[in-house]
C-alpha positions in Angstrom: 47.3 7.4 57.9 46.9 4.8 55.2 47.1 5.5 51.5 49.3 7.7 49.4 49.5 11.5 49.6 51.7 13.2 47.0 52.5 16.7 45.9 55.3 17.4 43.5 56.7 20.3 41.5 59.2 19.8 38.7 60.2 21.8 35.5 59.5 19.7 32.4 60.9 21.7 29.5 57.8 23.2 27.9 55.8 23.2 31.1 56.0 22.4 34.8 54.8 19.3 36.6 52.7 20.7 39.5 50.6 17.8 40.6 48.9 16.9 43.9 46.8 13.7 44.6 45.7 11.2 47.1 45.2 7.5 46.4 43.8 4.6 48.5 45.9 2.1 50.4 44.8 -0.8 48.3 43.8 -1.5 44.7 45.0 0.0 41.4 45.1 3.8 41.0 45.6 4.8 37.3 47.6 7.9 36.5 45.8 8.7 33.2 46.1 11.3 30.6 47.3 12.0 27.0 51.0 11.6 26.0 53.1 14.3 27.5 50.8 15.1 30.4 53.4 14.2 33.0 52.3 10.7 34.0 55.7 9.0 33.9 57.4 12.0 35.4 55.0 11.9 38.3 55.7 8.2 38.8 59.4 8.9 38.7 58.9 11.5 41.4 57.2 8.9 43.6 60.1 6.5 43.1 62.6 9.2 44.0 64.2 9.2 40.6 63.7 13.0 40.1 66.1 14.5 42.6 65.2 18.1 41.4 61.5 17.6 42.2 60.3 19.5 45.3 57.2 18.4 47.3 56.0 15.9 49.8 55.2 12.2 49.7 53.8 9.9 52.4 53.0 6.2 51.9 50.8 4.6 54.6 51.8 7.2 57.1 55.5 7.0 56.4 57.0 10.2 55.0 59.4 9.6 52.1 59.9 13.2 51.0 59.3 16.6 52.5 61.2 19.4 50.8 60.3 22.0 53.5 62.1 19.8 56.1 64.9 18.8 53.8 63.8 15.1 53.8 64.4 13.1 50.7 64.7 9.3 50.8 66.8 8.1 47.9 65.3 5.5 45.6 67.0 2.5 47.2 65.4 3.4 50.5 61.9 3.7 49.2 60.0 0.4 49.4 58.8 0.5 45.8 58.6 -2.1 43.1 59.0 -0.6 39.6 57.8 -2.2 36.4 58.8 -0.3 33.2 57.5 -0.5 29.7 60.4 -2.8 28.9 61.0 -5.8 31.2 64.8 -5.0 31.6 65.5 -8.6 32.9 69.1 -9.7 33.5 69.8 -11.7 30.3 72.5 -13.9 31.9 70.2 -15.1 34.7 67.4 -17.6 34.4 63.8 -16.6 35.3 64.5 -18.0 38.8 67.7 -16.0 39.1 65.8 -12.8 38.0 63.1 -13.4 40.6 65.6 -14.2 43.4 67.7 -11.1 42.6 65.5 -8.8 44.8 64.0 -11.5 47.0 67.3 -12.7 48.5 68.2 -9.1 49.4 65.2 -8.8 51.6 65.7 -10.0 55.2 63.6 -13.1 55.7 61.4 -11.5 58.4 60.6 -8.6 56.1 59.5 -10.6 53.0 55.9 -9.8 52.1 55.4 -12.4 49.4 56.2 -16.1 49.2 58.3 -17.1 46.2 56.1 -20.0 45.0 52.9 -18.0 45.6 54.1 -15.1 43.3 55.3 -17.6 40.7 51.8 -19.2 40.8 50.0 -15.9 40.8 51.7 -14.8 37.6 51.8 -18.2 36.0 55.6 -18.3 35.6 56.3 -21.5 37.6 56.9 -23.5 34.4 59.3 -20.8 33.1 61.8 -20.8 36.0 64.7 -22.5 34.2 64.4 -20.5 31.0 66.6 -17.5 30.1 64.8 -14.2 29.1 65.7 -14.6 25.5 63.4 -17.7 25.3 60.4 -15.8 26.7 57.6 -14.0 24.9 57.1 -10.3 25.6 54.2 -11.0 27.9 56.1 -13.6 29.8 59.0 -11.2 30.3 56.7 -8.6 31.7 55.2 -11.2 34.1 58.7 -12.1 35.3 59.4 -8.3 35.8 56.3 -8.0 37.9 57.3 -11.0 39.9 60.7 -9.6 40.5 59.2 -6.3 41.7 56.8 -8.0 44.0 59.4 -10.3 45.6 61.4 -7.2 46.6 58.8 -6.6 49.3 57.4 -3.2 48.1 55.0 -1.1 50.1 54.0 0.4 46.7 54.0 -1.1 43.2 54.7 1.3 40.3 53.8 0.3 36.8 54.7 2.5 33.9 52.6 1.5 30.8 53.6 -2.2 31.2 51.6 -3.2 28.1 52.8 -0.4 25.8 55.5 -2.4 24.1 53.5 -5.6 23.7 51.5 -6.7 20.6 47.8 -7.4 20.9 48.3 -11.2 21.5 50.8 -10.5 24.4 48.5 -7.9 25.9 45.6 -10.4 25.9 47.9 -12.9 27.6 49.0 -10.6 30.4 45.8 -8.8 31.3 44.3 -11.8 33.2 47.4 -11.8 35.4 47.1 -8.1 36.0 43.6 -8.7 37.1 44.7 -11.4 39.5 47.2 -8.9 41.0 44.3 -6.4 41.3 42.2 -8.9 43.1 44.8 -10.5 45.4 47.4 -7.8 46.2 47.2 -6.1 49.6 49.4 -3.2 48.5 48.6 -0.1 46.5 49.5 0.1 42.8 50.1 3.2 40.7 49.5 2.4 37.1 50.4 4.8 34.3 48.4 4.4 31.1 46.9 6.4 28.3 44.7 3.5 27.2 41.0 3.9 28.1 40.5 0.1 27.7 43.2 -0.7 30.2 41.9 1.8 32.7 38.4 0.6 32.4 39.4 -3.0 32.9 41.9 -2.6 35.8 41.6 0.6 37.7 39.7 1.3 40.9 40.7 4.9 41.3 41.6 7.4 38.6 44.0 10.5 38.7 43.5 12.5 35.5 46.5 14.6 34.3 46.7 17.3 31.7 49.9 19.3 31.0 51.4 18.5 34.3 48.4 19.1 36.5 45.9 16.9 38.2 42.6 18.1 36.9 40.4 15.6 38.8 40.7 12.4 40.8 38.2 9.9 42.4 36.6 6.5 42.1 36.8 5.2 38.5 33.0 4.7 38.2 32.3 8.3 39.2 35.1 9.8 37.2 34.0 8.2 33.9 30.5 9.6 34.4 31.5 13.2 35.1 30.2 15.4 32.3 32.6 18.1 33.1 35.7 16.0 32.2 37.1 15.1 28.8 36.8 11.4 29.7 33.0 11.5 29.2 33.1 13.0 25.7 33.9 11.6 22.3 33.7 8.0 20.9 35.2 6.4 24.0 32.7 8.0 26.4 31.1 5.4 28.7 31.1 3.9 32.1 32.1 0.6 33.8 29.6 -1.4 35.7 30.6 -4.0 38.3 28.2 -7.0 38.2 27.8 -10.5 39.7 26.9 -13.6 37.7 23.3 -14.3 38.7 22.8 -17.4 36.5 22.8 -18.8 33.0 20.2 -19.5 30.3 21.4 -22.7 28.7 18.7 -22.7 26.1 19.8 -19.4 24.5 23.4 -19.5 25.7 23.1 -16.4 27.8 24.3 -15.3 31.2 22.6 -13.0 33.7 24.8 -10.3 35.3 23.2 -8.5 38.2 23.9 -5.0 39.4 21.8 -2.6 41.6 19.9 -1.2 38.6 18.8 -4.6 37.2 20.2 -7.5 35.2 22.2 -7.6 32.0 21.8 -10.5 29.5 25.1 -11.2 27.8 26.6 -14.0 25.7 27.2 -16.9 28.1 30.3 -16.6 30.3 32.3 -19.5 31.8 31.9 -18.4 35.3 29.7 -19.7 38.2 27.0 -17.7 39.9 28.5 -15.3 42.4 31.6 -14.5 40.3 32.3 -10.8 39.7 32.3 -9.4 36.2 33.1 -5.9 35.0 31.2 -4.4 32.0 31.9 -1.4 29.9 28.9 0.4 28.5 29.6 3.1 25.9 27.3 6.1 25.7 26.8 5.6 22.0 25.2 2.2 22.8 22.5 3.6 25.1 19.2 5.0 23.8 16.4 6.5 25.9 12.6 5.9 25.9 9.7 7.3 27.9 8.2 3.8 28.1 9.4 0.2 28.6 9.0 -1.4 25.1 8.5 -5.1 25.0 8.4 -5.5 21.2 12.1 -4.9 20.7 15.3 -7.0 20.1 17.0 -5.1 22.9 17.2 -7.3 26.1 18.9 -4.8 28.4 16.3 -2.2 29.5 16.5 -0.5 32.8 14.5 2.2 34.7 16.7 5.3 35.1 16.5 8.9 36.2 18.1 11.8 34.4 20.9 13.2 36.6 22.5 15.8 34.3 22.6 16.9 30.7 25.5 18.5 28.8 26.4 19.4 25.2 28.8 16.9 23.6 28.8 18.5 20.1 26.6 21.1 18.4 24.3 18.2 17.3 24.6 15.9 20.3 23.8 15.7 24.0 25.4 13.6 26.7 23.0 12.5 29.4 24.1 11.2 32.8 21.6 8.6 34.2 21.1 7.1 37.6 20.2 3.4 37.6 19.5 2.7 41.3 22.8 4.4 42.2 24.9 3.1 39.2 25.7 5.9 36.7 25.2 5.4 33.0 25.8 7.7 30.1 23.7 8.1 26.9 24.7 10.0 23.8 21.7 11.2 21.8 21.0 14.0 19.3 19.8 17.4 20.5 16.6 16.8 18.5 15.9 13.6 20.4 16.5 15.4 23.7 13.9 18.0 22.7 11.4 15.4 21.5 11.7 13.6 24.9 11.6 16.8 26.8 14.6 15.8 28.8 15.3 17.5 32.1 17.1 16.5 35.4 15.0 14.3 37.6 13.0 12.9 34.8 12.2 9.1 34.9 13.1 7.2 31.7 14.1 3.8 30.4 17.7 3.2 29.2 18.0 0.7 26.4 21.5 -0.8 26.3 22.2 -2.1 22.8 25.7 -3.5 23.5 28.1 -4.1 26.4 31.7 -5.2 26.5 32.9 -7.8 29.0 36.1 -6.6 30.6 37.1 -9.7 32.5 
């Protein structure tokens, strides 16, 4: 059976980690939740670094831990690559030496990644002769990722790899994380408490609160679930996967197509057919009974009301269906009453602003 199946129990001082989840065999699965929810502890359990944890773990059909059978593979026998918040490079070795540290210990016939391909993928080819002290924070993390990949992992674990970086370094490293996302054929477990990182990188989401998995599923569906904390507050919104449909050179716009229609956004430097991910916040979506032409809003789509929930005593959160793509709208209760909102009702969603995520 492909994919990851995990179930762990571990005392954590004030509460107990009691988490169970499944994750796909490819792509980035984000372990997401507030600080102290058990994300890093769960990742350490997967890596075999919490010997007191009981439970069961299988990765692509191979059982790494089964407490009932007395099976526990120690960390050095688990085919994982681990990237921590701090790069933890060997200061006395060059970038090449750090990369070769794990790579040379893997038998040639078992190597999953080519050295030069990994260096190119992460943009670290020009850095091979430098020592870590001469690297920026983002460069050090890229080298740490390369070292982990060259150790031939079946599973890549990343524990808030951007948390120790400044904004400039984060902006530098995110495109490389996206390349890993697009080109890696192994699963990645990515710990984060940043909604922006999750929206930009994740395919699948495991939501933790106080040591328990409260929900898990495809990112697009999870962000649109009105019964979860993810969909409430200022950060409430969804991600929409689109394809560049063309460009309007006169007005410097690009057309991004999705099943529900076409977004007009400031021109992007990508050819038609290139994939783009958007984030649409609920606060930037208004609703109308009719399609208005006399408006400055360019992104207007026919939608159907799927579900309505209270966000605050004065506000509603409305889940919408745009030809199979979920959207969220945050409106006042009075507006909901004026429109006569109810599930199944056809409307028009007016999207005032979107954020390009890649």
